[in-house]
C-alpha positions in Angstrom: -2.3 3.9 -25.3 -0.7 7.1 -24.1 2.0 7.2 -21.4 0.3 7.2 -18.0 -2.8 5.3 -19.1 -3.9 2.5 -16.7 -3.8 -1.1 -17.9 -5.4 -3.5 -15.5 -4.8 -7.2 -15.8 -7.1 -9.6 -14.1 -6.1 -13.2 -13.4 -7.8 -15.5 -11.0 -4.9 -18.0 -11.0 -2.2 -15.3 -11.4 -0.8 -17.2 -14.4 -2.8 -16.1 -17.4 -0.3 -15.7 -20.3 -2.5 -13.0 -22.0 -2.4 -10.9 -18.8 1.3 -11.3 -18.5 1.8 -10.2 -22.1 -0.5 -7.2 -21.6 1.3 -6.1 -18.4 4.7 -6.4 -20.0 3.6 -4.4 -23.0 2.1 -1.7 -20.9 5.2 -1.4 -18.8 7.4 -1.2 -21.9 5.1 1.6 -23.3 5.0 3.7 -20.2 1.6 2.7 -18.9 0.6 2.3 -15.3 -0.1 -1.3 -14.6 -2.3 -2.9 -12.0 -2.8 -6.6 -11.5 -5.8 -8.2 -9.8 -4.8 -11.7 -8.9 -5.8 -14.6 -6.8 -4.1 -17.7 -5.4 -0.4 -16.9 -4.8 -0.5 -13.9 -7.1 1.7 -15.5 -9.7 3.8 -13.5 -12.1 1.4 -10.6 -12.6 1.8 -9.7 -9.0 5.6 -9.2 -9.5 5.4 -7.7 -13.0 2.7 -5.0 -12.4 3.6 -1.7 -10.8 0.6 -2.1 -8.4 -1.4 -5.1 -7.4 -4.5 -6.2 -5.5 -3.9 -9.8 -4.4 -6.8 -11.8 -3.2 -4.9 -14.5 -1.3 -7.6 -17.0 -1.8 -7.1 -20.6 -3.1 -10.6 -20.7 -4.7 -11.2 -19.5 -8.2 -14.9 -18.5 -7.7 -14.0 -16.5 -4.5 -11.1 -14.9 -6.3 -13.2 -13.8 -9.2 -15.9 -12.5 -6.8 -13.3 -10.3 -5.1 -12.2 -9.0 -8.5 -15.8 -8.3 -9.5 -16.4 -6.4 -6.2 -13.2 -4.4 -6.7 -14.4 -3.4 -10.2 -17.8 -2.4 -8.8 -16.1 -0.1 -6.2 -14.0 1.5 -8.9 -17.0 2.1 -11.1 -19.0 3.6 -8.3 -16.1 6.0 -7.5 -15.5 7.0 -11.1 -19.2 7.7 -11.5 -19.4 9.7 -8.3 -22.2 7.5 -6.9 -22.7 6.6 -3.3 -21.8 3.0 -2.6 -24.4 2.2 0.0 
């Protein structure tokens, strides 16, 4: 990873230990961090420099929001029209 690279952690519960470790590591290594999290947002919401918090107390709906967010990002990066 180079300084300024984006590291995006995705956690439906907001408490996934592997996501927490990745966000901490990226912050320590001058990365830009973005957390996608559900429920209360958990620790990734506070640790990441940026976050998208789906304040939903349902794992399936939280994951659906994260999937849709990823779809929008992919469409924008590829320069495609969304609809």
